[in-house]
PDB file of N, CA, C and O in Angstrom:
ATOM      1  N   UNK A   1      98.006 147.582 105.464  1.00  0.00           N
ATOM      2  CA  UNK A   1      98.639 146.281 105.346  1.00  0.00           C
ATOM      3  C   UNK A   1      99.482 146.051 106.608  1.00  0.00           C
ATOM      4  O   UNK A   1     100.216 146.944 107.031  1.00  0.00           O
ATOM      5  N   UNK A   2      99.382 144.868 107.204  1.00  0.00           N
ATOM      6  CA  UNK A   2     100.140 144.619 108.435  1.00  0.00           C
ATOM      7  C   UNK A   2     101.638 144.445 108.191  1.00  0.00           C
ATOM      8  O   UNK A   2     102.070 144.020 107.119  1.00  0.00           O
ATOM      9  N   UNK A   3     102.401 144.781 109.205  1.00  0.00           N
ATOM     10  CA  UNK A   3     103.843 144.539 109.168  1.00  0.00           C
ATOM     11  C   UNK A   3     104.110 143.046 109.194  1.00  0.00           C
ATOM     12  O   UNK A   3     103.208 142.250 109.455  1.00  0.00           O
ATOM     13  N   UNK A   4     105.339 142.672 108.923  1.00  0.00           N
ATOM     14  CA  UNK A   4     105.737 141.272 108.921  1.00  0.00           C
ATOM     15  C   UNK A   4     107.056 141.132 109.668  1.00  0.00           C
ATOM     16  O   UNK A   4     107.993 141.895 109.432  1.00  0.00           O
ATOM     17  N   UNK A   5     107.128 140.165 110.561  1.00  0.00           N
ATOM     18  CA  UNK A   5     108.357 139.860 111.295  1.00  0.00           C
ATOM     19  C   UNK A   5     108.888 138.527 110.801  1.00  0.00           C
ATOM     20  O   UNK A   5     108.147 137.549 110.696  1.00  0.00           O
ATOM     21  N   UNK A   6     110.181 138.499 110.498  1.00  0.00           N
ATOM     22  CA  UNK A   6     110.848 137.257 110.115  1.00  0.00           C
ATOM     23  C   UNK A   6     111.978 137.022 111.117  1.00  0.00           C
ATOM     24  O   UNK A   6     112.805 137.903 111.354  1.00  0.00           O
ATOM     25  N   UNK A   7     112.000 135.837 111.695  1.00  0.00           N
ATOM     26  CA  UNK A   7     113.068 135.461 112.617  1.00  0.00           C
ATOM     27  C   UNK A   7     113.935 134.422 111.923  1.00  0.00           C
ATOM     28  O   UNK A   7     113.448 133.384 111.475  1.00  0.00           O
ATOM     29  N   UNK A   8     115.222 134.717 111.843  1.00  0.00           N
ATOM     30  CA  UNK A   8     116.185 133.806 111.249  1.00  0.00           C
ATOM     31  C   UNK A   8     117.156 133.420 112.361  1.00  0.00           C
ATOM     32  O   UNK A   8     117.797 134.276 112.969  1.00  0.00           O
ATOM     33  N   UNK A   9     117.251 132.127 112.611  1.00  0.00           N
ATOM     34  CA  UNK A   9     118.171 131.678 113.656  1.00  0.00           C
ATOM     35  C   UNK A   9     118.875 130.413 113.181  1.00  0.00           C
ATOM     36  O   UNK A   9     118.256 129.477 112.674  1.00  0.00           O
ATOM     37  N   UNK A  10     120.191 130.421 113.364  1.00  0.00           N
ATOM     38  CA  UNK A  10     121.006 129.287 112.962  1.00  0.00           C
ATOM     39  C   UNK A  10     121.617 128.652 114.197  1.00  0.00           C
ATOM     40  O   UNK A  10     122.020 129.339 115.135  1.00  0.00           O
ATOM     41  N   UNK A  11     121.677 127.348 114.181  1.00  0.00           N
ATOM     42  CA  UNK A  11     122.232 126.592 115.302  1.00  0.00           C
ATOM     43  C   UNK A  11     123.757 126.622 115.212  1.00  0.00           C
ATOM     44  O   UNK A  11     124.394 125.657 114.791  1.00  0.00           O
ATOM     45  N   UNK A  12     124.313 127.741 115.616  1.00  0.00           N
ATOM     46  CA  UNK A  12     125.756 127.945 115.596  1.00  0.00           C
ATOM     47  C   UNK A  12     126.210 128.351 116.993  1.00  0.00           C
ATOM     48  O   UNK A  12     125.409 128.869 117.772  1.00  0.00           O
ATOM     49  N   UNK A  13     127.463 128.128 117.318  1.00  0.00           N
ATOM     50  CA  UNK A  13     127.956 128.529 118.639  1.00  0.00           C
ATOM     51  C   UNK A  13     127.865 130.044 118.827  1.00  0.00           C
ATOM     52  O   UNK A  13     128.008 130.812 117.876  1.00  0.00           O
ATOM     53  N   UNK A  14     127.628 130.451 120.057  1.00  0.00           N
ATOM     54  CA  UNK A  14     127.603 131.875 120.379  1.00  0.00           C
ATOM     55  C   UNK A  14     128.959 132.486 120.059  1.00  0.00           C
ATOM     56  O   UNK A  14     130.005 131.921 120.381  1.00  0.00           O
ATOM     57  N   UNK A  15     128.923 133.650 119.419  1.00  0.00           N
ATOM     58  CA  UNK A  15     130.157 134.359 119.093  1.00  0.00           C
ATOM     59  C   UNK A  15     130.540 135.278 120.250  1.00  0.00           C
ATOM     60  O   UNK A  15     129.695 135.686 121.048  1.00  0.00           O
ATOM     61  N   UNK A  16     131.814 135.589 120.321  1.00  0.00           N
ATOM     62  CA  UNK A  16     132.248 136.579 121.310  1.00  0.00           C
ATOM     63  C   UNK A  16     131.593 137.909 120.961  1.00  0.00           C
ATOM     64  O   UNK A  16     131.160 138.116 119.827  1.00  0.00           O
ATOM     65  N   UNK A  17     131.522 138.806 121.936  1.00  0.00           N
ATOM     66  CA  UNK A  17     130.930 140.115 121.665  1.00  0.00           C
ATOM     67  C   UNK A  17     131.675 140.822 120.543  1.00  0.00           C
ATOM     68  O   UNK A  17     131.059 141.448 119.681  1.00  0.00           O
ATOM     69  N   UNK A  18     132.984 140.725 120.553  1.00  0.00           N
ATOM     70  CA  UNK A  18     133.801 141.373 119.522  1.00  0.00           C
ATOM     71  C   UNK A  18     133.460 140.843 118.129  1.00  0.00           C
ATOM     72  O   UNK A  18     133.297 141.626 117.194  1.00  0.00           O
ATOM     73  N   UNK A  19     133.352 139.519 117.984  1.00  0.00           N
ATOM     74  CA  UNK A  19     133.025 138.939 116.676  1.00  0.00           C
ATOM     75  C   UNK A  19     131.597 139.266 116.261  1.00  0.00           C
ATOM     76  O   UNK A  19     131.330 139.499 115.082  1.00  0.00           O
ATOM     77  N   UNK A  20     130.680 139.286 117.221  1.00  0.00           N
ATOM     78  CA  UNK A  20     129.289 139.610 116.902  1.00  0.00           C
ATOM     79  C   UNK A  20     129.172 141.052 116.406  1.00  0.00           C
ATOM     80  O   UNK A  20     128.484 141.315 115.420  1.00  0.00           O
ATOM     81  N   UNK A  21     129.838 141.981 117.081  1.00  0.00           N
ATOM     82  CA  UNK A  21     129.808 143.383 116.660  1.00  0.00           C
ATOM     83  C   UNK A  21     130.464 143.534 115.288  1.00  0.00           C
ATOM     84  O   UNK A  21     129.958 144.262 114.434  1.00  0.00           O
ATOM     85  N   UNK A  22     131.580 142.855 115.077  1.00  0.00           N
ATOM     86  CA  UNK A  22     132.272 142.917 113.782  1.00  0.00           C
ATOM     87  C   UNK A  22     131.362 142.395 112.668  1.00  0.00           C
ATOM     88  O   UNK A  22     131.277 142.997 111.597  1.00  0.00           O
ATOM     89  N   UNK A  23     130.686 141.279 112.922  1.00  0.00           N
ATOM     90  CA  UNK A  23     129.773 140.721 111.923  1.00  0.00           C
ATOM     91  C   UNK A  23     128.617 141.654 111.619  1.00  0.00           C
ATOM     92  O   UNK A  23     128.259 141.848 110.457  1.00  0.00           O
ATOM     93  N   UNK A  24     128.030 142.234 112.662  1.00  0.00           N
ATOM     94  CA  UNK A  24     126.932 143.168 112.463  1.00  0.00           C
ATOM     95  C   UNK A  24     127.359 144.420 111.724  1.00  0.00           C
ATOM     96  O   UNK A  24     126.642 144.908 110.849  1.00  0.00           O
ATOM     97  N   UNK A  25     128.513 144.935 112.070  1.00  0.00           N
ATOM     98  CA  UNK A  25     129.030 146.139 111.422  1.00  0.00           C
ATOM     99  C   UNK A  25     129.296 145.888 109.939  1.00  0.00           C
ATOM    100  O   UNK A  25     129.061 146.761 109.103  1.00  0.00           O
ATOM    101  N   UNK A  26     129.785 144.695 109.620  1.00  0.00           N
ATOM    102  CA  UNK A  26     130.112 144.405 108.227  1.00  0.00           C
ATOM    103  C   UNK A  26     128.866 144.227 107.357  1.00  0.00           C
ATOM    104  O   UNK A  26     128.921 144.482 106.154  1.00  0.00           O
ATOM    105  N   UNK A  27     127.753 143.796 107.937  1.00  0.00           N
ATOM    106  CA  UNK A  27     126.540 143.574 107.142  1.00  0.00           C
ATOM    107  C   UNK A  27     125.528 144.711 107.242  1.00  0.00           C
ATOM    108  O   UNK A  27     124.575 144.751 106.464  1.00  0.00           O
ATOM    109  N   UNK A  28     125.714 145.627 108.176  1.00  0.00           N
ATOM    110  CA  UNK A  28     124.747 146.713 108.380  1.00  0.00           C
ATOM    111  C   UNK A  28     124.458 147.526 107.117  1.00  0.00           C
ATOM    112  O   UNK A  28     123.300 147.874 106.891  1.00  0.00           O
ATOM    113  N   UNK A  29     125.454 147.846 106.283  1.00  0.00           N
ATOM    114  CA  UNK A  29     125.137 148.630 105.078  1.00  0.00           C
ATOM    115  C   UNK A  29     124.115 147.935 104.163  1.00  0.00           C
ATOM    116  O   UNK A  29     123.285 148.602 103.545  1.00  0.00           O
ATOM    117  N   UNK A  30     124.175 146.628 104.079  1.00  0.00           N
ATOM    118  CA  UNK A  30     123.201 145.884 103.264  1.00  0.00           C
ATOM    119  C   UNK A  30     121.794 146.141 103.775  1.00  0.00           C
ATOM    120  O   UNK A  30     120.883 146.419 102.995  1.00  0.00           O
ATOM    121  N   UNK A  31     121.618 146.048 105.088  1.00  0.00           N
ATOM    122  CA  UNK A  31     120.281 146.198 105.660  1.00  0.00           C
ATOM    123  C   UNK A  31     119.816 147.646 105.673  1.00  0.00           C
ATOM    124  O   UNK A  31     118.617 147.903 105.563  1.00  0.00           O
ATOM    125  N   UNK A  32     120.737 148.601 105.804  1.00  0.00           N
ATOM    126  CA  UNK A  32     120.352 150.008 105.681  1.00  0.00           C
ATOM    127  C   UNK A  32     119.784 150.265 104.289  1.00  0.00           C
ATOM    128  O   UNK A  32     118.799 150.988 104.136  1.00  0.00           O
ATOM    129  N   UNK A  33     120.409 149.670 103.282  1.00  0.00           N
ATOM    130  CA  UNK A  33     119.937 149.836 101.912  1.00  0.00           C
ATOM    131  C   UNK A  33     118.563 149.234 101.667  1.00  0.00           C
ATOM    132  O   UNK A  33     117.851 149.655 100.756  1.00  0.00           O
ATOM    133  N   UNK A  34     118.190 148.255 102.473  1.00  0.00           N
ATOM    134  CA  UNK A  34     116.887 147.613 102.300  1.00  0.00           C
ATOM    135  C   UNK A  34     115.733 148.461 102.826  1.00  0.00           C
ATOM    136  O   UNK A  34     114.570 148.092 102.655  1.00  0.00           O
ATOM    137  N   UNK A  35     116.035 149.582 103.457  1.00  0.00           N
ATOM    138  CA  UNK A  35     114.972 150.482 103.912  1.00  0.00           C
ATOM    139  C   UNK A  35     114.119 150.926 102.720  1.00  0.00           C
ATOM    140  O   UNK A  35     112.912 151.127 102.859  1.00  0.00           O
ATOM    141  N   UNK A  36     114.741 151.076 101.561  1.00  0.00           N
ATOM    142  CA  UNK A  36     114.007 151.460 100.349  1.00  0.00           C
ATOM    143  C   UNK A  36     113.098 150.335  99.869  1.00  0.00           C
ATOM    144  O   UNK A  36     112.193 150.561  99.066  1.00  0.00           O
ATOM    145  N   UNK A  37     113.342 149.125 100.362  1.00  0.00           N
ATOM    146  CA  UNK A  37     112.563 147.967  99.915  1.00  0.00           C
ATOM    147  C   UNK A  37     111.651 147.438 101.016  1.00  0.00           C
ATOM    148  O   UNK A  37     111.142 146.322 100.920  1.00  0.00           O
ATOM    149  N   UNK A  38     111.444 148.242 102.065  1.00  0.00           N
ATOM    150  CA  UNK A  38     110.459 147.873 103.074  1.00  0.00           C
ATOM    151  C   UNK A  38     110.991 147.382 104.401  1.00  0.00           C
ATOM    152  O   UNK A  38     110.202 147.107 105.305  1.00  0.00           O
ATOM    153  N   UNK A  39     112.317 147.259 104.556  1.00  0.00           N
ATOM    154  CA  UNK A  39     112.848 146.824 105.851  1.00  0.00           C
ATOM    155  C   UNK A  39     112.794 148.003 106.817  1.00  0.00           C
ATOM    156  O   UNK A  39     113.374 149.058 106.558  1.00  0.00           O
ATOM    157  N   UNK A  40     112.101 147.814 107.918  1.00  0.00           N
ATOM    158  CA  UNK A  40     111.969 148.852 108.937  1.00  0.00           C
ATOM    159  C   UNK A  40     113.094 148.743 109.956  1.00  0.00           C
ATOM    160  O   UNK A  40     113.645 149.750 110.399  1.00  0.00           O
ATOM    161  N   UNK A  41     113.430 147.507 110.322  1.00  0.00           N
ATOM    162  CA  UNK A  41     114.427 147.300 111.375  1.00  0.00           C
ATOM    163  C   UNK A  41     114.979 145.884 111.298  1.00  0.00           C
ATOM    164  O   UNK A  41     114.268 144.943 110.943  1.00  0.00           O
ATOM    165  N   UNK A  42     116.252 145.746 111.635  1.00  0.00           N
ATOM    166  CA  UNK A  42     116.858 144.432 111.802  1.00  0.00           C
ATOM    167  C   UNK A  42     117.606 144.420 113.124  1.00  0.00           C
ATOM    168  O   UNK A  42     118.415 145.308 113.395  1.00  0.00           O
ATOM    169  N   UNK A  43     117.338 143.422 113.939  1.00  0.00           N
ATOM    170  CA  UNK A  43     118.071 143.208 115.181  1.00  0.00           C
ATOM    171  C   UNK A  43     118.867 141.926 115.027  1.00  0.00           C
ATOM    172  O   UNK A  43     118.370 140.934 114.492  1.00  0.00           O
ATOM    173  N   UNK A  44     120.095 141.952 115.493  1.00  0.00           N
ATOM    174  CA  UNK A  44     120.970 140.792 115.412  1.00  0.00           C
ATOM    175  C   UNK A  44     120.799 139.919 116.650  1.00  0.00           C
ATOM    176  O   UNK A  44     120.638 140.424 117.761  1.00  0.00           O
ATOM    177  N   UNK A  45     120.835 138.608 116.446  1.00  0.00           N
ATOM    178  CA  UNK A  45     120.759 137.645 117.546  1.00  0.00           C
ATOM    179  C   UNK A  45     122.121 136.991 117.734  1.00  0.00           C
ATOM    180  O   UNK A  45     122.808 136.669 116.765  1.00  0.00           O
ATOM    181  N   UNK A  46     122.500 136.801 118.985  1.00  0.00           N
ATOM    182  CA  UNK A  46     123.747 136.110 119.303  1.00  0.00           C
ATOM    183  C   UNK A  46     123.592 135.558 120.711  1.00  0.00           C
ATOM    184  O   UNK A  46     123.782 136.274 121.694  1.00  0.00           O
ATOM    185  N   UNK A  47     123.249 134.288 120.800  1.00  0.00           N
ATOM    186  CA  UNK A  47     123.005 133.716 122.120  1.00  0.00           C
ATOM    187  C   UNK A  47     123.367 132.254 122.176  1.00  0.00           C
ATOM    188  O   UNK A  47     123.894 131.680 121.223  1.00  0.00           O
ATOM    189  N   UNK A  48     123.074 131.674 123.303  1.00  0.00           N
ATOM    190  CA  UNK A  48     123.391 130.261 123.522  1.00  0.00           C
ATOM    191  C   UNK A  48     122.640 129.346 122.550  1.00  0.00           C
ATOM    192  O   UNK A  48     123.122 128.260 122.229  1.00  0.00           O
ATOM    193  N   UNK A  49     121.476 129.772 122.084  1.00  0.00           N
ATOM    194  CA  UNK A  49     120.698 128.916 121.190  1.00  0.00           C
ATOM    195  C   UNK A  49     120.928 129.251 119.716  1.00  0.00           C
ATOM    196  O   UNK A  49     120.188 128.778 118.854  1.00  0.00           O
ATOM    197  N   UNK A  50     121.936 130.051 119.422  1.00  0.00           N
ATOM    198  CA  UNK A  50     122.274 130.309 118.031  1.00  0.00           C
ATOM    199  C   UNK A  50     122.430 131.775 117.709  1.00  0.00           C
ATOM    200  O   UNK A  50     122.329 132.641 118.578  1.00  0.00           O
ATOM    201  N   UNK A  51     122.679 132.033 116.433  1.00  0.00           N
ATOM    202  CA  UNK A  51     122.842 133.390 115.938  1.00  0.00           C
ATOM    203  C   UNK A  51     121.847 133.633 114.821  1.00  0.00           C
ATOM    204  O   UNK A  51     121.295 132.684 114.264  1.00  0.00           O
ATOM    205  N   UNK A  52     121.615 134.874 114.492  1.00  0.00           N
ATOM    206  CA  UNK A  52     120.690 135.183 113.416  1.00  0.00           C
ATOM    207  C   UNK A  52     120.200 136.603 113.504  1.00  0.00           C
ATOM    208  O   UNK A  52     120.941 137.500 113.908  1.00  0.00           O
ATOM    209  N   UNK A  53     118.942 136.817 113.123  1.00  0.00           N
ATOM    210  CA  UNK A  53     118.384 138.157 113.140  1.00  0.00           C
ATOM    211  C   UNK A  53     116.877 138.153 113.192  1.00  0.00           C
ATOM    212  O   UNK A  53     116.222 137.164 112.862  1.00  0.00           O
ATOM    213  N   UNK A  54     116.340 139.283 113.617  1.00  0.00           N
ATOM    214  CA  UNK A  54     114.901 139.517 113.617  1.00  0.00           C
ATOM    215  C   UNK A  54     114.669 140.718 112.705  1.00  0.00           C
ATOM    216  O   UNK A  54     115.222 141.795 112.925  1.00  0.00           O
ATOM    217  N   UNK A  55     113.854 140.520 111.694  1.00  0.00           N
ATOM    218  CA  UNK A  55     113.608 141.527 110.675  1.00  0.00           C
ATOM    219  C   UNK A  55     112.168 142.014 110.777  1.00  0.00           C
ATOM    220  O   UNK A  55     111.240 141.207 110.842  1.00  0.00           O
ATOM    221  N   UNK A  56     111.982 143.317 110.790  1.00  0.00           N
ATOM    222  CA  UNK A  56     110.644 143.904 110.749  1.00  0.00           C
ATOM    223  C   UNK A  56     110.475 144.569 109.387  1.00  0.00           C
ATOM    224  O   UNK A  56     111.192 145.509 109.043  1.00  0.00           O
ATOM    225  N   UNK A  57     109.515 144.061 108.625  1.00  0.00           N
ATOM    226  CA  UNK A  57     109.241 144.559 107.274  1.00  0.00           C
ATOM    227  C   UNK A  57     107.917 145.312 107.262  1.00  0.00           C
ATOM    228  O   UNK A  57     107.074 145.111 108.137  1.00  0.00           O
ATOM    229  N   UNK A  58     107.738 146.170 106.280  1.00  0.00           N
ATOM    230  CA  UNK A  58     106.486 146.908 106.161  1.00  0.00           C
ATOM    231  C   UNK A  58     105.334 146.029 105.674  1.00  0.00           C
ATOM    232  O   UNK A  58     104.169 146.401 105.820  1.00  0.00           O
ATOM    233  N   UNK A  59     105.647 144.871 105.098  1.00  0.00           N
ATOM    234  CA  UNK A  59     104.606 143.961 104.621  1.00  0.00           C
ATOM    235  C   UNK A  59     105.203 142.567 104.395  1.00  0.00           C
ATOM    236  O   UNK A  59     106.419 142.406 104.288  1.00  0.00           O
ATOM    237  N   UNK A  60     104.344 141.596 104.327  1.00  0.00           N
ATOM    238  CA  UNK A  60     104.776 140.233 104.016  1.00  0.00           C
ATOM    239  C   UNK A  60     105.382 140.178 102.608  1.00  0.00           C
ATOM    240  O   UNK A  60     106.344 139.450 102.362  1.00  0.00           O
ATOM    241  N   UNK A  61     104.807 140.952 101.698  1.00  0.00           N
ATOM    242  CA  UNK A  61     105.306 140.979 100.325  1.00  0.00           C
ATOM    243  C   UNK A  61     106.759 141.463 100.281  1.00  0.00           C
ATOM    244  O   UNK A  61     107.577 140.906  99.548  1.00  0.00           O
ATOM    245  N   UNK A  62     107.079 142.492 101.061  1.00  0.00           N
ATOM    246  CA  UNK A  62     108.456 142.990 101.098  1.00  0.00           C
ATOM    247  C   UNK A  62     109.398 141.929 101.657  1.00  0.00           C
ATOM    248  O   UNK A  62     110.501 141.735 101.146  1.00  0.00           O
ATOM    249  N   UNK A  63     108.955 141.243 102.711  1.00  0.00           N
ATOM    250  CA  UNK A  63     109.780 140.184 103.310  1.00  0.00           C
ATOM    251  C   UNK A  63     110.017 139.058 102.313  1.00  0.00           C
ATOM    252  O   UNK A  63     111.139 138.570 102.178  1.00  0.00           O
ATOM    253  N   UNK A  64     108.975 138.652 101.622  1.00  0.00           N
ATOM    254  CA  UNK A  64     109.113 137.562 100.660  1.00  0.00           C
ATOM    255  C   UNK A  64     109.950 137.973  99.453  1.00  0.00           C
ATOM    256  O   UNK A  64     110.599 137.128  98.836  1.00  0.00           O
ATOM    257  N   UNK A  65     109.942 139.256  99.111  1.00  0.00           N
ATOM    258  CA  UNK A  65     110.780 139.727  98.009  1.00  0.00           C
ATOM    259  C   UNK A  65     112.258 139.615  98.368  1.00  0.00           C
ATOM    260  O   UNK A  65     113.089 139.394  97.487  1.00  0.00           O
ATOM    261  N   UNK A  66     112.595 139.763  99.640  1.00  0.00           N
ATOM    262  CA  UNK A  66     113.994 139.629 100.084  1.00  0.00           C
ATOM    263  C   UNK A  66     114.346 138.168 100.334  1.00  0.00           C
ATOM    264  O   UNK A  66     115.380 137.682  99.876  1.00  0.00           O
ATOM    265  N   UNK A  67     113.487 137.479 101.058  1.00  0.00           N
ATOM    266  CA  UNK A  67     113.757 136.079 101.409  1.00  0.00           C
ATOM    267  C   UNK A  67     113.203 135.156 100.323  1.00  0.00           C
ATOM    268  O   UNK A  67     112.249 134.409 100.543  1.00  0.00           O
ATOM    269  N   UNK A  68     113.820 135.228  99.159  1.00  0.00           N
ATOM    270  CA  UNK A  68     113.429 134.376  98.035  1.00  0.00           C
ATOM    271  C   UNK A  68     113.903 132.942  98.292  1.00  0.00           C
ATOM    272  O   UNK A  68     114.698 132.697  99.200  1.00  0.00           O
ATOM    273  N   UNK A  69     113.417 132.017  97.501  1.00  0.00           N
ATOM    274  CA  UNK A  69     113.871 130.628  97.625  1.00  0.00           C
ATOM    275  C   UNK A  69     115.376 130.535  97.420  1.00  0.00           C
ATOM    276  O   UNK A  69     116.049 129.761  98.102  1.00  0.00           O
ATOM    277  N   UNK A  70     115.906 131.316  96.487  1.00  0.00           N
ATOM    278  CA  UNK A  70     117.351 131.293  96.229  1.00  0.00           C
ATOM    279  C   UNK A  70     118.136 131.807  97.439  1.00  0.00           C
ATOM    280  O   UNK A  70     119.166 131.236  97.796  1.00  0.00           O
ATOM    281  N   UNK A  71     117.653 132.887  98.071  1.00  0.00           N
ATOM    282  CA  UNK A  71     118.343 133.419  99.243  1.00  0.00           C
ATOM    283  C   UNK A  71     118.282 132.421 100.402  1.00  0.00           C
ATOM    284  O   UNK A  71     119.273 132.214 101.101  1.00  0.00           O
ATOM    285  N   UNK A  72     117.127 131.813 100.598  1.00  0.00           N
ATOM    286  CA  UNK A  72     116.980 130.818 101.666  1.00  0.00           C
ATOM    287  C   UNK A  72     117.921 129.641 101.417  1.00  0.00           C
ATOM    288  O   UNK A  72     118.554 129.145 102.349  1.00  0.00           O
ATOM    289  N   UNK A  73     118.015 129.194 100.166  1.00  0.00           N
ATOM    290  CA  UNK A  73     118.919 128.089  99.837  1.00  0.00           C
ATOM    291  C   UNK A  73     120.370 128.481 100.116  1.00  0.00           C
ATOM    292  O   UNK A  73     121.135 127.679 100.650  1.00  0.00           O
ATOM    293  N   UNK A  74     120.752 129.706  99.758  1.00  0.00           N
ATOM    294  CA  UNK A  74     122.113 130.178 100.003  1.00  0.00           C
ATOM    295  C   UNK A  74     122.404 130.246 101.504  1.00  0.00           C
ATOM    296  O   UNK A  74     123.453 129.783 101.950  1.00  0.00           O
ATOM    297  N   UNK A  75     121.491 130.814 102.277  1.00  0.00           N
ATOM    298  CA  UNK A  75     121.690 130.900 103.728  1.00  0.00           C
ATOM    299  C   UNK A  75     121.783 129.516 104.356  1.00  0.00           C
ATOM    300  O   UNK A  75     122.597 129.281 105.249  1.00  0.00           O
ATOM    301  N   UNK A  76     120.945 128.609 103.884  1.00  0.00           N
ATOM    302  CA  UNK A  76     120.959 127.245 104.416  1.00  0.00           C
ATOM    303  C   UNK A  76     122.278 126.562 104.100  1.00  0.00           C
ATOM    304  O   UNK A  76     122.828 125.854 104.944  1.00  0.00           O
ATOM    305  N   UNK A  77     122.792 126.767 102.894  1.00  0.00           N
ATOM    306  CA  UNK A  77     124.083 126.190 102.514  1.00  0.00           C
ATOM    307  C   UNK A  77     125.205 126.763 103.370  1.00  0.00           C
ATOM    308  O   UNK A  77     126.075 126.026 103.834  1.00  0.00           O
ATOM    309  N   UNK A  78     125.185 128.081 103.581  1.00  0.00           N
ATOM    310  CA  UNK A  78     126.257 128.744 104.328  1.00  0.00           C
ATOM    311  C   UNK A  78     126.206 128.491 105.829  1.00  0.00           C
ATOM    312  O   UNK A  78     127.245 128.328 106.469  1.00  0.00           O
ATOM    313  N   UNK A  79     124.981 128.458 106.402  1.00  0.00           N
ATOM    314  CA  UNK A  79     124.876 128.426 107.863  1.00  0.00           C
ATOM    315  C   UNK A  79     124.096 127.253 108.431  1.00  0.00           C
ATOM    316  O   UNK A  79     124.086 127.063 109.648  1.00  0.00           O
ATOM    317  N   UNK A  80     123.451 126.472 107.603  1.00  0.00           N
ATOM    318  CA  UNK A  80     122.611 125.381 108.089  1.00  0.00           C
ATOM    319  C   UNK A  80     121.161 125.818 108.110  1.00  0.00           C
ATOM    320  O   UNK A  80     120.854 126.984 107.865  1.00  0.00           O
ATOM    321  N   UNK A  81     120.275 124.890 108.399  1.00  0.00           N
ATOM    322  CA  UNK A  81     118.852 125.225 108.392  1.00  0.00           C
ATOM    323  C   UNK A  81     118.527 126.121 109.579  1.00  0.00           C
ATOM    324  O   UNK A  81     119.286 126.191 110.546  1.00  0.00           O
ATOM    325  N   UNK A  82     117.411 126.793 109.495  1.00  0.00           N
ATOM    326  CA  UNK A  82     117.009 127.618 110.608  1.00  0.00           C
ATOM    327  C   UNK A  82     116.146 128.803 110.251  1.00  0.00           C
ATOM    328  O   UNK A  82     115.763 129.564 111.139  1.00  0.00           O
ATOM    329  N   UNK A  83     115.825 128.989 108.975  1.00  0.00           N
ATOM    330  CA  UNK A  83     115.030 130.140 108.593  1.00  0.00           C
ATOM    331  C   UNK A  83     113.579 129.911 108.976  1.00  0.00           C
ATOM    332  O   UNK A  83     112.960 128.931 108.560  1.00  0.00           O
ATOM    333  N   UNK A  84     113.051 130.816 109.763  1.00  0.00           N
ATOM    334  CA  UNK A  84     111.650 130.720 110.166  1.00  0.00           C
ATOM    335  C   UNK A  84     110.773 131.357 109.114  1.00  0.00           C
ATOM    336  O   UNK A  84     111.213 132.222 108.357  1.00  0.00           O
ATOM    337  N   UNK A  85     109.531 130.921 109.076  1.00  0.00           N
ATOM    338  CA  UNK A  85     108.573 131.490 108.121  1.00  0.00           C
ATOM    339  C   UNK A  85     108.166 132.872 108.557  1.00  0.00           C
ATOM    340  O   UNK A  85     108.094 133.152 109.753  1.00  0.00           O
ATOM    341  N   UNK A  86     107.894 133.759 107.581  1.00  0.00           N
ATOM    342  CA  UNK A  86     107.421 135.088 107.953  1.00  0.00           C
ATOM    343  C   UNK A  86     106.045 135.002 108.586  1.00  0.00           C
ATOM    344  O   UNK A  86     105.234 134.150 108.220  1.00  0.00           O
ATOM    345  N   UNK A  87     105.788 135.880 109.529  1.00  0.00           N
ATOM    346  CA  UNK A  87     104.482 135.965 110.156  1.00  0.00           C
ATOM    347  C   UNK A  87     104.019 137.406 110.154  1.00  0.00           C
ATOM    348  O   UNK A  87     104.840 138.321 110.224  1.00  0.00           O
ATOM    349  N   UNK A  88     102.742 137.616 110.077  1.00  0.00           N
ATOM    350  CA  UNK A  88     102.248 138.982 110.075  1.00  0.00           C
ATOM    351  C   UNK A  88     101.958 139.440 111.494  1.00  0.00           C
ATOM    352  O   UNK A  88     101.633 138.634 112.366  1.00  0.00           O
ATOM    353  N   UNK A  89     102.077 140.722 111.711  1.00  0.00           N
ATOM    354  CA  UNK A  89     101.767 141.313 113.006  1.00  0.00           C
ATOM    355  C   UNK A  89     100.794 142.446 112.783  1.00  0.00           C
ATOM    356  O   UNK A  89     100.826 143.088 111.733  1.00  0.00           O
ATOM    357  N   UNK A  90      99.935 142.705 113.740  1.00  0.00           N
ATOM    358  CA  UNK A  90      99.013 143.831 113.570  1.00  0.00           C
ATOM    359  C   UNK A  90      99.755 145.156 113.527  1.00  0.00           C
ATOM    360  O   UNK A  90     100.799 145.307 114.161  1.00  0.00           O
ATOM    361  N   UNK A  91      99.223 146.109 112.788  1.00  0.00           N
ATOM    362  CA  UNK A  91      99.851 147.437 112.739  1.00  0.00           C
ATOM    363  C   UNK A  91      99.255 148.342 113.778  1.00  0.00           C
ATOM    364  O   UNK A  91      99.655 149.501 113.890  1.00  0.00           O
TER     365      UNK A  91
END
C-alpha cells in the first residue's frame, strides 16, 4: 500500500523562530503518539506563505482516520481554511 502525504498550510503570519519552536515542542507529543496509528513523520512549516505541517502516513486510510471531517472543521475554525487533500506517493 502506498504512503500518503498530507500538507496542511494556513494563511497566517510567519512566527518568530522562538514561537515556532515553542509551538512545535508543545504539540510534538501528540504526533509521537500517532506513530501507533500510521504517522511516519511530521514536519512543521513556518514561512512567509503561512504555517502548518507536512505529514507522512503509512497509508491514505491512516491519514483519513486522523483528518476526519470533524478535525478538519475544528482546524478550519481555529486557523482558517487551508487543509490540502491527502495524496498518495509511491513506496
